[in-house]
Phi, psi and omega in degrees: 000124181301147178293129178294127183299326180295323179292319178296319181293323178301323182287348178284348179296155178308130181085358182277336174243159183258113177253285181252154173250130183286178186295343180299334181284351181292349175294343180286343180143187179293130187265140167227127181256124174260189180297322185239328188253144171254126185245136180230119186247133173219115181064231182265012180234156179224142171255125177249120175257121181269107181286179176265010178296145176238139177233152173209146184055032180064025178239130177283129191251333187152206181236154177237128180306131174066008181300317181298321178296318179299310183296317182296316182287328177287323176299318177301315180302311184287324175303316181291319181295322187260007188302323181287335181273323182208118180294161185228176184263357186292135175249314181200167180232090185279349183211152180307333179232037175216149182220138172263132186223166171290140173284123184236155174274112185293142172276126191282039181218132172268130179267098180268122181249129184238137177246352186218155179272089188209181177128153182244342182281163182294341181259007183285162179295325179293316180298322177296316180296318180298328178284351181107357178291134178241008171229123181233117181052038178088356181259129179276133182250143183288156174285157171076018179278154180254157177301137179076005181287148179290133175287153180306328176202160178296143179231151175259122178241087189295157175224155174285156180266109183278151173289161180304130180091354178248171185261138171294155182236119177282129183219169175279163178296327179297324178292323175299317180295318181299323181278352179075023182281334181198149179268160187298320183297312180294319181300313182299321178296313182292325179301312181293321180292321180289324176296320178293321179294320178297317179298322176298314179298321179296320180296314180294322179296319180299324178297336179263008180079024183236158172249122171277107190278310178201167182198173172226144178242136173250138189231153178212165178257119180290166178305332179285349184098351181286141175278127183227160173285138176231174176072263182211170180210129175055033176270168177296344177276326184261352189222158175247132177235144169235154170286139176297315181297124178094351183297310183299320180294322179297319179297318182295323185265357180077020179264169178277135174299155180289119185268164174219054182207192184280010175303333176304316181292318179301315182293324177296318178299316179299322180294339178267003179085012180262125182239016176112349180249146181082195182273127181286155176289149178294143179286123178292151179307320181295325178292318180296319180292315180296320178296320178300316179301320182288324176296317179294317177302316180300314180301312186289321180289316184291317184269338185076015182245155177277134177267122177246105184292139171276115188268003177294149177304125191296321184293309176299322179297316179294322175305314183290311186287334180259004179054047179283000000 
């Protein structure tokens, strides 16, 4: 069911979206703030609160109504769907936009898996190809490919994990080894497992009439020593989706396939002349509402479930559900 515009607009009022968490939440544990998530660690457990902040080009832009609820619930869906293929850190979901997880030691590499020659940022595989590069993160690319074309097979193009406010860096696996971020044996194991997980996600997406174009996986080592998925998986923030319908025609005519992810926000920023450097333009209310609709649409199409937003003010609700 499409998100009612009046409900989205109501959430634009002060306190209607979740941006920052005040110091009262520090009773939950040691805090770490990411671009979108607030993390609180105590012992072997962590509470992750998914805010409504939206980022693009590694820059935090503002908030989108109900975005945190969508991401948290979609991450739960995919963790459960893929559990037999790849274990995860989730323990429970005490609030629509919060999750209790195992505290894990993060692996300092993002495993970015790409299935198509696409992207809009200056660091994307398409922009590199357009510039004439035929090797991207150690992978050789064929001549004569078109924008948005399917790659012969999925590839892993790893990136370093940037601190908040900084840019991730796409590098080859050999560069990761040179920097000592990961050893070759572990990388090869994770590469194959992530490719299998991506193929699984593509199959489920295809059943929903979607193409899972690319994604990123974040991994950590659990207290038991097991490597598990952390953060999120196959959400509109970590992944790019297109509708199957119309894709072939778009390729033939040189148009962009119809997306179902936050690419809308990236494209709006580009239309305003923002490419990731300097101060971003403020998100207009209409842009925030349209983005909210698209996040809800993504949840419902991808999961096959109806999204029912919790319209309670997020901070008091989180206080109650997390016993702050």
